[in-house]
N, CA, C and O atoms as CSV, one atom per row, in Angstrom:
chain,resi,resn,atom,element,x,y,z
A,1,MET,N,N,-1.086,-56.194,19.197
A,1,MET,CA,C,0.409,-56.120,19.681
A,1,MET,C,C,0.249,-55.260,20.844
A,1,MET,O,O,-0.506,-54.288,20.855
A,2,ASN,N,N,0.945,-55.619,21.786
A,2,ASN,CA,C,1.040,-54.838,23.052
A,2,ASN,C,C,2.322,-53.851,22.932
A,2,ASN,O,O,3.364,-54.137,22.343
A,3,PRO,N,N,2.041,-52.611,23.617
A,3,PRO,CA,C,3.036,-51.826,23.602
A,3,PRO,C,C,4.296,-52.120,24.523
A,3,PRO,O,O,4.095,-52.725,25.576
A,4,PRO,N,N,5.425,-51.776,24.227
A,4,PRO,CA,C,6.515,-52.051,25.015
A,4,PRO,C,C,6.294,-51.512,26.454
A,4,PRO,O,O,5.508,-50.600,26.710
A,5,ALA,N,N,7.137,-52.223,27.466
A,5,ALA,CA,C,6.834,-51.849,28.645
A,5,ALA,C,C,7.510,-50.520,29.181
A,5,ALA,O,O,7.141,-49.925,30.193
A,6,THR,N,N,8.626,-50.117,28.298
A,6,THR,CA,C,9.193,-48.912,28.861
A,6,THR,C,C,9.308,-48.061,27.272
A,6,THR,O,O,9.730,-48.680,26.295
A,7,LEU,N,N,9.007,-47.026,27.195
A,7,LEU,CA,C,9.331,-46.099,26.054
A,7,LEU,C,C,10.485,-45.348,26.363
A,7,LEU,O,O,10.746,-44.845,27.456
A,8,PRO,N,N,11.261,-45.296,25.177
A,8,PRO,CA,C,12.529,-44.605,25.211
A,8,PRO,C,C,12.382,-43.094,25.581
A,8,PRO,O,O,11.453,-42.496,25.037
A,9,ARG,N,N,13.159,-42.432,26.410
A,9,ARG,CA,C,12.907,-41.318,26.883
A,9,ARG,C,C,14.077,-40.266,26.195
A,9,ARG,O,O,15.248,-40.602,26.016
A,10,TRP,N,N,13.584,-39.100,25.896
A,10,TRP,CA,C,14.695,-37.957,25.574
A,10,TRP,C,C,15.508,-37.664,26.497
A,10,TRP,O,O,14.953,-37.253,27.516
A,11,THR,N,N,16.572,-37.715,26.528
A,11,THR,CA,C,17.632,-37.301,27.652
A,11,THR,C,C,18.263,-36.075,27.552
A,11,THR,O,O,18.823,-35.571,28.525
A,12,GLN,N,N,18.222,-35.520,26.405
A,12,GLN,CA,C,19.023,-34.152,26.201
A,12,GLN,C,C,18.223,-32.935,26.707
A,12,GLN,O,O,16.997,-33.044,26.727
A,13,ARG,N,N,18.733,-31.912,27.075
A,13,ARG,CA,C,18.095,-30.788,27.651
A,13,ARG,C,C,17.671,-29.948,26.455
A,13,ARG,O,O,18.409,-29.752,25.490
A,14,THR,N,N,16.579,-29.520,26.562
A,14,THR,CA,C,16.004,-28.346,25.561
A,14,THR,C,C,15.837,-27.255,26.201
A,14,THR,O,O,15.666,-27.252,27.420
A,15,THR,N,N,15.863,-26.070,25.409
A,15,THR,CA,C,15.351,-24.817,26.092
A,15,THR,C,C,13.957,-24.722,25.936
A,15,THR,O,O,13.468,-25.122,24.879
A,16,PRO,N,N,13.184,-24.222,26.886
A,16,PRO,CA,C,11.823,-23.884,26.768
A,16,PRO,C,C,11.560,-22.936,25.603
A,16,PRO,O,O,12.331,-22.061,25.208
A,17,TRP,N,N,10.218,-23.273,25.052
A,17,TRP,CA,C,9.835,-22.429,23.955
A,17,TRP,C,C,9.437,-20.870,24.418
A,17,TRP,O,O,8.883,-20.704,25.505
A,18,THR,N,N,9.680,-19.971,23.731
A,18,THR,CA,C,9.376,-18.584,24.106
A,18,THR,C,C,8.757,-18.067,22.859
A,18,THR,O,O,9.205,-18.381,21.756
A,19,PRO,N,N,7.591,-17.168,23.033
A,19,PRO,CA,C,6.971,-16.717,21.929
A,19,PRO,C,C,7.817,-15.718,21.104
A,19,PRO,O,O,8.656,-15.098,21.756
A,20,PRO,N,N,7.739,-15.462,19.805
A,20,PRO,CA,C,8.603,-14.680,19.101
A,20,PRO,C,C,8.252,-13.139,19.472
A,20,PRO,O,O,9.102,-12.271,19.273
A,21,LEU,N,N,7.225,-12.881,19.912
A,21,LEU,CA,C,6.748,-11.365,20.275
A,21,LEU,C,C,6.132,-11.464,21.756
A,21,LEU,O,O,5.498,-12.370,22.299
A,22,VAL,N,N,6.576,-10.122,22.241
A,22,VAL,CA,C,5.646,-10.018,23.759
A,22,VAL,C,C,4.324,-9.720,23.468
A,22,VAL,O,O,4.000,-9.373,22.333
A,23,PRO,N,N,3.443,-9.829,24.470
A,23,PRO,CA,C,1.957,-9.319,24.056
A,23,PRO,C,C,1.748,-8.229,23.609
A,23,PRO,O,O,0.781,-8.176,22.848
A,24,GLU,N,N,2.385,-7.141,23.818
A,24,GLU,CA,C,2.064,-5.806,23.344
A,24,GLU,C,C,2.260,-5.768,21.776
A,24,GLU,O,O,1.475,-5.258,20.977
A,25,ASP,N,N,3.562,-6.459,21.458
A,25,ASP,CA,C,3.805,-6.572,20.108
A,25,ASP,C,C,2.912,-7.166,19.372
A,25,ASP,O,O,2.599,-6.697,18.278
A,26,LEU,N,N,2.352,-8.317,19.871
A,26,LEU,CA,C,1.277,-9.287,19.243
A,26,LEU,C,C,0.023,-8.438,19.032
A,26,LEU,O,O,-0.696,-8.468,18.034
A,27,ALA,N,N,-0.141,-7.643,20.168
A,27,ALA,CA,C,-1.640,-6.743,19.999
A,27,ALA,C,C,-1.345,-5.724,18.748
A,27,ALA,O,O,-2.277,-5.404,18.010
A,28,ASP,N,N,-0.059,-5.242,18.540
A,28,ASP,CA,C,0.104,-4.139,17.639
A,28,ASP,C,C,-0.035,-4.942,16.218
A,28,ASP,O,O,-0.645,-4.393,15.301
A,29,VAL,N,N,0.502,-6.174,16.049
A,29,VAL,CA,C,0.304,-6.928,14.813
A,29,VAL,C,C,-1.092,-7.187,14.576
A,29,VAL,O,O,-1.564,-6.952,13.463
A,30,LEU,N,N,-1.802,-7.648,15.511
A,30,LEU,CA,C,-3.325,-8.043,15.435
A,30,LEU,C,C,-4.139,-6.644,14.959
A,30,LEU,O,O,-5.027,-6.696,14.108
A,31,ALA,N,N,-3.739,-5.415,15.595
A,31,ALA,CA,C,-4.311,-4.171,15.161
A,31,ALA,C,C,-4.161,-4.070,13.673
A,31,ALA,O,O,-5.072,-4.036,12.847
A,32,LYS,N,N,-2.806,-4.025,13.449
A,32,LYS,CA,C,-2.702,-3.814,11.794
A,32,LYS,C,C,-3.301,-4.758,11.140
A,32,LYS,O,O,-3.895,-4.345,10.145
A,33,ALA,N,N,-3.375,-6.054,11.363
A,33,ALA,CA,C,-3.891,-6.947,10.613
A,33,ALA,C,C,-5.374,-6.548,10.503
A,33,ALA,O,O,-5.947,-6.584,9.413
A,34,ARG,N,N,-5.960,-6.186,11.575
A,34,ARG,CA,C,-7.400,-5.842,11.317
A,34,ARG,C,C,-7.734,-4.558,10.527
A,34,ARG,O,O,-8.856,-4.388,10.050
A,35,GLN,N,N,-6.739,-3.661,10.401
A,35,GLN,CA,C,-6.793,-2.395,9.693
A,35,GLN,C,C,-6.663,-2.821,8.108
A,35,GLN,O,O,-7.232,-2.138,7.258
A,36,TRP,N,N,-6.053,-3.735,7.824
A,36,TRP,CA,C,-5.572,-3.939,6.571
A,36,TRP,C,C,-6.702,-4.170,5.546
A,36,TRP,O,O,-7.640,-4.891,5.888
A,37,THR,N,N,-6.689,-3.664,4.422
A,37,THR,CA,C,-7.623,-3.850,3.383
A,37,THR,C,C,-7.013,-4.355,2.136
A,37,THR,O,O,-5.864,-3.979,1.902
A,38,PRO,N,N,-7.581,-5.129,1.319
A,38,PRO,CA,C,-6.982,-5.424,0.234
A,38,PRO,C,C,-6.959,-4.539,-0.795
A,38,PRO,O,O,-7.770,-3.615,-0.869
A,39,PHE,N,N,-6.033,-4.751,-1.664
A,39,PHE,CA,C,-5.846,-3.798,-2.927
A,39,PHE,C,C,-7.074,-3.693,-3.830
A,39,PHE,O,O,-7.563,-4.722,-4.297
A,40,ASP,N,N,-7.546,-2.596,-4.070
A,40,ASP,CA,C,-8.702,-2.423,-4.809
A,40,ASP,C,C,-8.351,-1.562,-6.015
A,40,ASP,O,O,-8.323,-0.332,-6.007
A,41,GLY,N,N,-8.067,-2.417,-7.137
A,41,GLY,CA,C,-7.684,-1.819,-8.490
A,41,GLY,C,C,-8.778,-1.071,-8.989
A,41,GLY,O,O,-8.559,0.046,-9.458
A,42,GLU,N,N,-9.992,-1.561,-8.951
A,42,GLU,CA,C,-11.190,-0.956,-9.453
A,42,GLU,C,C,-11.474,0.252,-8.847
A,42,GLU,O,O,-11.732,1.239,-9.537
A,43,GLY,N,N,-11.456,0.298,-7.527
A,43,GLY,CA,C,-11.734,1.601,-6.809
A,43,GLY,C,C,-10.544,2.645,-7.164
A,43,GLY,O,O,-10.803,3.842,-7.294
A,44,LEU,N,N,-9.399,2.207,-7.297
A,44,LEU,CA,C,-8.195,3.053,-7.723
A,44,LEU,C,C,-8.628,3.782,-9.050
A,44,LEU,O,O,-8.675,5.009,-9.137
A,45,LEU,N,N,-8.936,2.929,-10.065
A,45,LEU,CA,C,-9.018,3.528,-11.430
A,45,LEU,C,C,-10.373,4.389,-11.345
A,45,LEU,O,O,-10.440,5.342,-12.122
A,46,ASP,N,N,-11.439,4.160,-10.501
A,46,ASP,CA,C,-12.740,4.984,-10.461
A,46,ASP,C,C,-12.368,6.338,-9.771
A,46,ASP,O,O,-12.945,7.391,-10.042
A,47,ASP,N,N,-11.253,6.216,-8.764
A,47,ASP,CA,C,-10.866,7.563,-8.208
A,47,ASP,C,C,-9.989,8.365,-9.036
A,47,ASP,O,O,-9.998,9.586,-8.876
A,48,VAL,N,N,-9.217,7.822,-9.921
A,48,VAL,CA,C,-8.216,8.477,-11.025
A,48,VAL,C,C,-9.256,9.006,-12.029
A,48,VAL,O,O,-9.126,10.146,-12.476
A,49,GLY,N,N,-10.410,8.123,-12.445
A,49,GLY,CA,C,-11.118,8.666,-13.623
A,49,GLY,C,C,-12.124,9.803,-13.128
A,49,GLY,O,O,-12.637,10.591,-13.921
A,50,ALA,N,N,-12.374,9.825,-11.713
A,50,ALA,CA,C,-13.268,10.950,-11.183
A,50,ALA,C,C,-12.601,12.328,-11.239
A,50,ALA,O,O,-13.212,13.382,-11.414
A,51,VAL,N,N,-11.272,12.202,-11.071
A,51,VAL,CA,C,-10.388,13.389,-10.943
A,51,VAL,C,C,-9.918,13.894,-12.296
A,51,VAL,O,O,-9.774,15.077,-12.601
A,52,LEU,N,N,-9.683,12.762,-13.119
A,52,LEU,CA,C,-9.164,13.164,-14.478
A,52,LEU,C,C,-10.235,13.448,-15.578
A,52,LEU,O,O,-9.930,13.804,-16.717
A,53,ASP,N,N,-11.443,13.272,-15.169
A,53,ASP,CA,C,-12.613,13.510,-16.134
A,53,ASP,C,C,-12.633,14.863,-16.677
A,53,ASP,O,O,-11.875,15.716,-16.214
A,54,ASP,N,N,-13.510,15.141,-17.702
A,54,ASP,CA,C,-13.484,16.469,-18.100
A,54,ASP,C,C,-14.206,17.223,-17.256
A,54,ASP,O,O,-14.064,18.445,-17.305
A,55,VAL,N,N,-15.046,16.676,-16.396
A,55,VAL,CA,C,-16.080,17.575,-15.395
A,55,VAL,C,C,-15.045,17.703,-14.328
A,55,VAL,O,O,-14.438,16.739,-13.863
A,56,VAL,N,N,-14.856,19.095,-13.920
A,56,VAL,CA,C,-14.051,19.464,-12.830
A,56,VAL,C,C,-14.776,19.255,-11.435
A,56,VAL,O,O,-15.872,19.728,-11.135
A,57,PRO,N,N,-13.883,18.382,-10.554
A,57,PRO,CA,C,-14.564,18.187,-9.213
A,57,PRO,C,C,-15.022,19.343,-8.580
A,57,PRO,O,O,-14.418,20.405,-8.733
A,58,LEU,N,N,-16.186,19.242,-7.771
A,58,LEU,CA,C,-16.615,20.143,-7.118
A,58,LEU,C,C,-15.892,20.674,-5.899
A,58,LEU,O,O,-15.289,19.818,-5.252
A,59,GLU,N,N,-15.836,21.915,-5.463
A,59,GLU,CA,C,-14.853,22.159,-4.444
A,59,GLU,C,C,-15.208,21.413,-2.996
A,59,GLU,O,O,-14.313,21.146,-2.194
A,60,GLU,N,N,-16.306,21.172,-2.801
A,60,GLU,CA,C,-16.707,20.548,-1.525
A,60,GLU,C,C,-16.207,18.855,-1.526
A,60,GLU,O,O,-16.079,18.222,-0.478
A,61,ASP,N,N,-15.978,18.320,-2.780
A,61,ASP,CA,C,-15.387,17.008,-2.910
A,61,ASP,C,C,-13.907,16.890,-2.986
A,61,ASP,O,O,-13.384,15.776,-2.959
A,62,LEU,N,N,-13.176,18.026,-3.082
A,62,LEU,CA,C,-11.822,18.022,-3.310
A,62,LEU,C,C,-10.818,17.373,-2.270
A,62,LEU,O,O,-9.801,16.756,-2.587
A,63,GLU,N,N,-11.277,17.617,-0.926
A,63,GLU,CA,C,-10.501,16.813,0.185
A,63,GLU,C,C,-10.660,15.374,0.128
A,63,GLU,O,O,-9.731,14.571,0.216
A,64,ASP,N,N,-12.068,15.046,-0.048
A,64,ASP,CA,C,-12.256,13.600,-0.244
A,64,ASP,C,C,-11.632,12.986,-1.381
A,64,ASP,O,O,-11.184,11.857,-1.177
A,65,HIS,N,N,-11.510,13.431,-2.442
A,65,HIS,CA,C,-10.715,12.985,-3.632
A,65,HIS,C,C,-9.162,12.876,-3.112
A,65,HIS,O,O,-8.492,11.861,-3.299
A,66,ALA,N,N,-8.691,13.993,-2.465
A,66,ALA,CA,C,-7.306,13.927,-2.107
A,66,ALA,C,C,-7.080,12.996,-1.092
A,66,ALA,O,O,-6.007,12.395,-1.136
A,67,ARG,N,N,-7.855,12.747,-0.192
A,67,ARG,CA,C,-7.667,11.615,0.957
A,67,ARG,C,C,-7.570,10.158,0.222
A,67,ARG,O,O,-6.788,9.302,0.635
A,68,ARG,N,N,-8.438,9.943,-0.916
A,68,ARG,CA,C,-8.360,8.743,-1.385
A,68,ARG,C,C,-7.240,8.640,-2.347
A,68,ARG,O,O,-6.669,7.555,-2.459
A,69,LEU,N,N,-6.826,9.775,-3.134
A,69,LEU,CA,C,-5.620,9.460,-3.819
A,69,LEU,C,C,-4.314,9.491,-3.052
A,69,LEU,O,O,-3.349,8.876,-3.507
A,70,ARG,N,N,-4.226,10.140,-1.963
A,70,ARG,CA,C,-3.107,9.892,-1.180
A,70,ARG,C,C,-2.926,8.460,-0.605
A,70,ARG,O,O,-1.830,7.959,-0.351
A,71,GLY,N,N,-4.193,7.832,-0.421
A,71,GLY,CA,C,-4.280,6.527,0.190
A,71,GLY,C,C,-3.694,5.399,-0.930
A,71,GLY,O,O,-2.913,4.480,-0.682
A,72,HIS,N,N,-4.276,5.728,-2.181
A,72,HIS,CA,C,-3.523,4.924,-3.333
A,72,HIS,C,C,-2.166,5.053,-3.599
A,72,HIS,O,O,-1.455,4.118,-3.969
A,73,LEU,N,N,-1.735,6.374,-3.389
A,73,LEU,CA,C,-0.170,6.603,-3.495
A,73,LEU,C,C,0.321,5.677,-2.556
A,73,LEU,O,O,1.010,4.719,-2.909
A,74,MET,N,N,-0.025,5.923,-1.233
A,74,MET,CA,C,0.829,5.187,-0.219
A,74,MET,C,C,0.592,3.698,-0.440
A,74,MET,O,O,1.593,2.984,-0.379
A,75,ARG,N,N,-0.576,3.128,-0.688
A,75,ARG,CA,C,-0.577,1.748,-1.160
A,75,ARG,C,C,0.358,1.328,-2.034
A,75,ARG,O,O,1.082,0.359,-1.807
A,76,LEU,N,N,0.415,2.157,-3.285
A,76,LEU,CA,C,1.234,1.655,-4.328
A,76,LEU,C,C,2.702,1.801,-3.975
A,76,LEU,O,O,3.529,0.968,-4.347
A,77,VAL,N,N,3.012,2.844,-3.270
A,77,VAL,CA,C,4.511,2.898,-2.744
A,77,VAL,C,C,4.868,1.797,-1.659
A,77,VAL,O,O,5.970,1.250,-1.615
A,78,ASP,N,N,4.016,1.578,-0.950
A,78,ASP,CA,C,4.213,0.377,-0.052
A,78,ASP,C,C,4.595,-0.906,-0.845
A,78,ASP,O,O,5.625,-1.549,-0.647
A,79,ILE,N,N,3.612,-1.208,-1.791
A,79,ILE,CA,C,3.776,-2.407,-2.541
A,79,ILE,C,C,5.008,-2.396,-3.223
A,79,ILE,O,O,5.693,-3.417,-3.165
A,80,ALA,N,N,5.408,-1.427,-3.855
A,80,ALA,CA,C,6.754,-1.240,-4.704
A,80,ALA,C,C,8.018,-1.317,-3.713
A,80,ALA,O,O,9.062,-1.814,-4.134
A,81,ILE,N,N,7.930,-0.827,-2.391
A,81,ILE,CA,C,8.969,-0.752,-1.450
A,81,ILE,C,C,8.975,-2.353,-1.146
A,81,ILE,O,O,10.023,-2.965,-1.352
A,82,ALA,N,N,8.020,-2.929,-0.742
A,82,ALA,CA,C,7.962,-4.386,-0.102
A,82,ALA,C,C,8.569,-5.259,-1.219
A,82,ALA,O,O,9.286,-6.204,-0.890
A,83,ALA,N,N,8.338,-5.011,-2.464
A,83,ALA,CA,C,8.973,-5.698,-3.701
A,83,ALA,C,C,10.374,-5.449,-4.115
A,83,ALA,O,O,11.072,-6.180,-4.818
A,84,GLU,N,N,10.717,-4.199,-3.525
A,84,GLU,CA,C,12.015,-3.682,-3.768
A,84,GLU,C,C,12.279,-3.173,-5.210
A,84,GLU,O,O,13.398,-3.224,-5.721
A,85,VAL,N,N,11.281,-2.725,-5.777
A,85,VAL,CA,C,11.258,-2.640,-7.202
A,85,VAL,C,C,12.054,-1.195,-7.410
A,85,VAL,O,O,12.652,-1.059,-8.478
A,86,GLY,N,N,12.088,-0.236,-6.557
A,86,GLY,CA,C,12.806,0.939,-6.636
A,86,GLY,C,C,14.341,0.698,-6.881
A,86,GLY,O,O,15.070,1.350,-7.629
A,87,GLN,N,N,14.651,-0.294,-6.153
A,87,GLN,CA,C,16.306,-0.750,-6.593
A,87,GLN,C,C,16.592,-1.307,-7.812
A,87,GLN,O,O,17.714,-1.248,-8.314
A,88,LYS,N,N,15.469,-1.947,-8.418
A,88,LYS,CA,C,15.756,-2.601,-9.698
A,88,LYS,C,C,15.395,-1.832,-10.872
A,88,LYS,O,O,15.957,-2.083,-11.938
A,89,ASP,N,N,14.496,-0.897,-10.790
A,89,ASP,CA,C,13.997,-0.378,-11.804
A,89,ASP,C,C,13.911,1.195,-11.527
A,89,ASP,O,O,13.256,1.678,-10.604
A,90,VAL,N,N,14.737,2.003,-12.545
A,90,VAL,CA,C,15.100,3.428,-12.426
A,90,VAL,C,C,13.640,4.203,-12.664
A,90,VAL,O,O,13.279,5.119,-11.925
A,91,GLU,N,N,12.958,3.788,-13.631
A,91,GLU,CA,C,11.520,4.495,-13.615
A,91,GLU,C,C,10.720,4.310,-12.490
A,91,GLU,O,O,10.183,5.290,-11.975
A,92,ALA,N,N,10.559,3.152,-12.019
A,92,ALA,CA,C,9.710,2.954,-10.766
A,92,ALA,C,C,10.254,3.746,-9.507
A,92,ALA,O,O,9.508,4.250,-8.668
A,93,ASP,N,N,11.553,3.796,-9.472
A,93,ASP,CA,C,12.120,4.684,-8.288
A,93,ASP,C,C,11.941,5.956,-8.581
A,93,ASP,O,O,12.076,6.647,-7.572
A,94,ARG,N,N,11.666,6.636,-9.645
A,94,ARG,CA,C,11.416,7.943,-9.906
A,94,ARG,C,C,9.881,8.121,-9.549
A,94,ARG,O,O,9.504,9.077,-8.871
A,95,LEU,N,N,8.997,7.137,-10.047
A,95,LEU,CA,C,7.629,7.270,-9.748
A,95,LEU,C,C,7.312,7.280,-8.254
A,95,LEU,O,O,6.412,7.952,-7.750
A,96,ILE,N,N,8.245,6.365,-7.516
A,96,ILE,CA,C,7.991,6.312,-6.038
A,96,ILE,C,C,8.290,7.727,-5.413
A,96,ILE,O,O,7.507,8.328,-4.678
A,97,ARG,N,N,9.474,8.154,-5.788
A,97,ARG,CA,C,9.851,9.571,-5.204
A,97,ARG,C,C,8.776,10.643,-5.709
A,97,ARG,O,O,8.495,11.540,-4.914
A,98,GLN,N,N,8.268,10.633,-6.723
A,98,GLN,CA,C,7.214,11.712,-7.094
A,98,GLN,C,C,5.994,11.519,-6.585
A,98,GLN,O,O,5.281,12.477,-6.290
A,99,ALA,N,N,5.578,10.153,-6.410
A,99,ALA,CA,C,4.438,10.016,-5.334
A,99,ALA,C,C,4.444,10.509,-4.040
A,99,ALA,O,O,3.475,11.104,-3.567
A,100,ARG,N,N,5.543,10.285,-3.396
A,100,ARG,CA,C,5.822,10.496,-2.054
A,100,ARG,C,C,5.763,12.149,-1.902
A,100,ARG,O,O,5.200,12.674,-0.941
A,101,ASP,N,N,6.345,12.835,-2.854
A,101,ASP,CA,C,6.408,14.173,-2.909
A,101,ASP,C,C,5.013,14.717,-3.068
A,101,ASP,O,O,4.756,15.675,-2.340
A,102,LEU,N,N,4.046,14.291,-3.886
A,102,LEU,CA,C,2.703,14.872,-4.077
A,102,LEU,C,C,1.989,14.495,-2.988
A,102,LEU,O,O,1.139,15.265,-2.541
A,103,ARG,N,N,2.241,13.166,-2.354
A,103,ARG,CA,C,1.410,12.957,-1.091
A,103,ARG,C,C,1.649,13.802,0.026
A,103,ARG,O,O,0.801,13.829,0.917
A,104,ALA,N,N,2.681,14.500,0.113
A,104,ALA,CA,C,3.297,15.181,1.188
A,104,ALA,C,C,2.519,16.690,1.314
A,104,ALA,O,O,2.268,17.242,2.385
A,105,HIS,N,N,2.224,17.184,0.073
A,105,HIS,CA,C,1.578,18.521,-0.112
A,105,HIS,C,C,0.259,18.649,0.186
A,105,HIS,O,O,-0.469,17.794,-0.319
A,106,ASP,N,N,-0.279,19.525,0.903
A,106,ASP,CA,C,-1.649,19.884,1.289
A,106,ASP,C,C,-2.185,20.518,-0.112
A,106,ASP,O,O,-1.456,20.928,-1.014
A,107,LEU,N,N,-3.490,20.515,-0.108
A,107,LEU,CA,C,-4.154,20.943,-1.357
A,107,LEU,C,C,-4.170,22.591,-1.173
A,107,LEU,O,O,-4.547,23.064,-0.101
A,108,PRO,N,N,-3.757,23.419,-2.230
A,108,PRO,CA,C,-3.868,24.863,-2.131
A,108,PRO,C,C,-5.323,25.281,-1.822
A,108,PRO,O,O,-6.306,24.561,-1.999
A,109,GLY,N,N,-5.328,26.511,-1.348
A,109,GLY,CA,C,-6.804,27.071,-1.164
A,109,GLY,C,C,-7.651,27.411,-2.241
A,109,GLY,O,O,-8.877,27.479,-2.164
A,110,ASP,N,N,-6.877,27.652,-3.383
A,110,ASP,CA,C,-7.552,28.217,-4.574
A,110,ASP,C,C,-8.298,26.823,-5.082
A,110,ASP,O,O,-7.947,25.704,-4.706
A,111,HIS,N,N,-9.146,27.028,-5.800
A,111,HIS,CA,C,-9.965,25.641,-6.274
A,111,HIS,C,C,-9.231,25.302,-7.548
A,111,HIS,O,O,-8.968,24.114,-7.736
A,112,ARG,N,N,-8.813,26.332,-8.580
A,112,ARG,CA,C,-8.171,25.763,-9.726
A,112,ARG,C,C,-6.785,24.929,-9.514
A,112,ARG,O,O,-6.396,23.954,-10.158
A,113,GLN,N,N,-6.176,25.573,-8.465
A,113,GLN,CA,C,-4.855,25.127,-8.161
A,113,GLN,C,C,-4.947,23.621,-7.381
A,113,GLN,O,O,-4.115,22.734,-7.575
A,114,ALA,N,N,-5.941,23.509,-6.595
A,114,ALA,CA,C,-6.272,22.285,-6.003
A,114,ALA,C,C,-6.499,21.271,-7.026
A,114,ALA,O,O,-5.757,20.307,-7.212
A,115,VAL,N,N,-7.606,21.546,-7.708
A,115,VAL,CA,C,-7.950,20.611,-9.032
A,115,VAL,C,C,-6.495,20.280,-9.877
A,115,VAL,O,O,-6.331,19.183,-10.410
A,116,GLY,N,N,-5.526,21.290,-9.932
A,116,GLY,CA,C,-4.406,21.002,-10.586
A,116,GLY,C,C,-3.626,19.791,-9.803
A,116,GLY,O,O,-3.253,18.745,-10.333
A,117,GLN,N,N,-3.488,20.097,-8.653
A,117,GLN,CA,C,-2.745,19.272,-7.605
A,117,GLN,C,C,-3.358,17.666,-7.630
A,117,GLN,O,O,-2.706,16.626,-7.709
A,118,LEU,N,N,-4.721,17.825,-7.541
A,118,LEU,CA,C,-5.400,16.467,-7.681
A,118,LEU,C,C,-5.019,15.794,-8.843
A,118,LEU,O,O,-4.609,14.637,-8.761
A,119,ARG,N,N,-5.113,16.462,-10.086
A,119,ARG,CA,C,-5.019,15.811,-11.337
A,119,ARG,C,C,-3.325,15.358,-11.482
A,119,ARG,O,O,-3.022,14.487,-12.297
A,120,ARG,N,N,-2.468,15.898,-10.788
A,120,ARG,CA,C,-1.231,15.306,-10.729
A,120,ARG,C,C,-1.161,14.268,-10.022
A,120,ARG,O,O,-0.572,13.283,-10.470
A,121,MET,N,N,-1.752,14.250,-8.745
A,121,MET,CA,C,-1.721,12.978,-7.928
A,121,MET,C,C,-2.426,11.834,-8.704
A,121,MET,O,O,-1.978,10.690,-8.625
A,122,ALA,N,N,-3.594,12.138,-9.503
A,122,ALA,CA,C,-4.171,11.044,-10.128
A,122,ALA,C,C,-3.283,10.575,-11.224
A,122,ALA,O,O,-3.288,9.368,-11.467
A,123,TRP,N,N,-2.500,11.386,-11.937
A,123,TRP,CA,C,-1.673,10.794,-12.922
A,123,TRP,C,C,-0.737,10.087,-12.277
A,123,TRP,O,O,-0.458,8.984,-12.749
A,124,SER,N,N,-0.092,10.513,-11.150
A,124,SER,CA,C,1.030,9.713,-10.558
A,124,SER,C,C,0.589,8.337,-10.195
A,124,SER,O,O,1.272,7.341,-10.434
A,125,VAL,N,N,-0.674,8.310,-9.561
A,125,VAL,CA,C,-1.372,6.885,-9.210
A,125,VAL,C,C,-1.302,5.947,-10.476
A,125,VAL,O,O,-0.870,4.794,-10.491
A,126,ASN,N,N,-1.837,6.705,-11.589
A,126,ASN,CA,C,-2.007,5.899,-12.572
A,126,ASN,C,C,-0.557,5.311,-13.362
A,126,ASN,O,O,-0.324,4.202,-13.842
A,127,GLU,N,N,0.205,6.425,-13.282
A,127,GLU,CA,C,1.703,5.888,-13.889
A,127,GLU,C,C,2.382,4.874,-13.132
A,127,GLU,O,O,3.064,4.002,-13.671
A,128,LEU,N,N,2.178,4.989,-11.663
A,128,LEU,CA,C,2.786,4.079,-10.766
A,128,LEU,C,C,2.181,2.727,-10.849
A,128,LEU,O,O,2.816,1.674,-10.773
A,129,LEU,N,N,0.872,2.847,-11.013
A,129,LEU,CA,C,0.149,1.493,-11.112
A,129,LEU,C,C,0.564,0.689,-12.496
A,129,LEU,O,O,0.765,-0.525,-12.522
A,130,GLU,N,N,0.654,1.522,-13.587
A,130,GLU,CA,C,0.978,1.027,-14.971
A,130,GLU,C,C,2.469,0.498,-14.876
A,130,GLU,O,O,2.740,-0.557,-15.450
A,131,ARG,N,N,3.393,1.146,-14.215
A,131,ARG,CA,C,4.773,0.692,-14.006
A,131,ARG,C,C,4.892,-0.582,-13.263
A,131,ARG,O,O,5.635,-1.502,-13.605
A,132,LEU,N,N,4.119,-0.582,-12.227
A,132,LEU,CA,C,4.086,-1.795,-11.255
A,132,LEU,C,C,3.695,-2.994,-11.972
A,132,LEU,O,O,4.320,-4.048,-11.864
A,133,ALA,N,N,2.572,-2.835,-12.771
A,133,ALA,CA,C,2.027,-3.719,-13.766
A,133,ALA,C,C,2.899,-4.196,-14.942
A,133,ALA,O,O,2.878,-5.371,-15.306
A,134,ALA,N,N,3.592,-3.349,-15.472
A,134,ALA,CA,C,4.659,-3.556,-16.560
A,134,ALA,C,C,5.795,-4.365,-16.033
A,134,ALA,O,O,6.368,-5.135,-16.804
A,135,ILE,N,N,6.170,-4.263,-14.803
A,135,ILE,CA,C,7.474,-5.057,-14.280
A,135,ILE,C,C,6.919,-6.222,-13.434
A,135,ILE,O,O,7.642,-6.752,-12.590
A,136,LYS,N,N,5.626,-6.641,-13.643
A,136,LYS,CA,C,5.162,-7.839,-13.212
A,136,LYS,C,C,4.999,-7.643,-11.535
A,136,LYS,O,O,4.821,-8.678,-10.892
A,137,CYS,N,N,5.045,-6.544,-10.907
A,137,CYS,CA,C,4.803,-6.502,-9.428
A,137,CYS,C,C,3.466,-6.481,-9.106
A,137,CYS,O,O,3.213,-6.872,-7.967
A,138,LEU,N,N,2.454,-6.103,-9.853
A,138,LEU,CA,C,1.180,-6.042,-9.778
A,138,LEU,C,C,0.423,-6.633,-10.981
A,138,LEU,O,O,0.921,-6.423,-12.087
A,139,LYS,N,N,-0.666,-7.314,-10.910
A,139,LYS,CA,C,-1.504,-7.504,-12.009
A,139,LYS,C,C,-2.219,-6.262,-12.332
A,139,LYS,O,O,-2.555,-5.408,-11.512
A,140,GLU,N,N,-2.434,-6.236,-13.685
A,140,GLU,CA,C,-3.305,-5.072,-14.145
A,140,GLU,C,C,-4.455,-4.886,-13.295
A,140,GLU,O,O,-4.999,-5.870,-12.795
A,141,ALA,N,N,-4.886,-3.694,-13.079
A,141,ALA,CA,C,-6.196,-3.393,-12.176
A,141,ALA,C,C,-7.514,-3.765,-12.854
A,141,ALA,O,O,-8.384,-4.376,-12.234
A,142,ALA,N,N,-7.648,-3.422,-14.034
A,142,ALA,CA,C,-8.868,-3.806,-14.712
A,142,ALA,C,C,-8.649,-3.902,-16.176
A,142,ALA,O,O,-9.578,-4.218,-16.919
């Protein structure tokens, strides 16, 4: 079968396509995508367990524990906010506010007080994780 001698042509004017973001914004999105790491529930539970264990963390490990727990708090709060659970669940909202408050404080210079703060952070991570799992915002970590 032979093609028709003339093909129908589109006669209406269309606006030219424009990208949704300017190159600088696309570069920012790409940089953020490259920095993204998947949620690591097992790592979270390992870090919580290390701080809540009967063995008190060593003084030289406190800042490392604090950094990781702050990261877990931030990740869980981001997940909760993205799912808008704070608006739907009063307990989740309380835990989000508590997590933000704990995350904002630096570790005290005294070893015992610093361990106390780390343990509060670890409990907050654990409670927020359990709450998000209970309301089906997250699967259980392990």
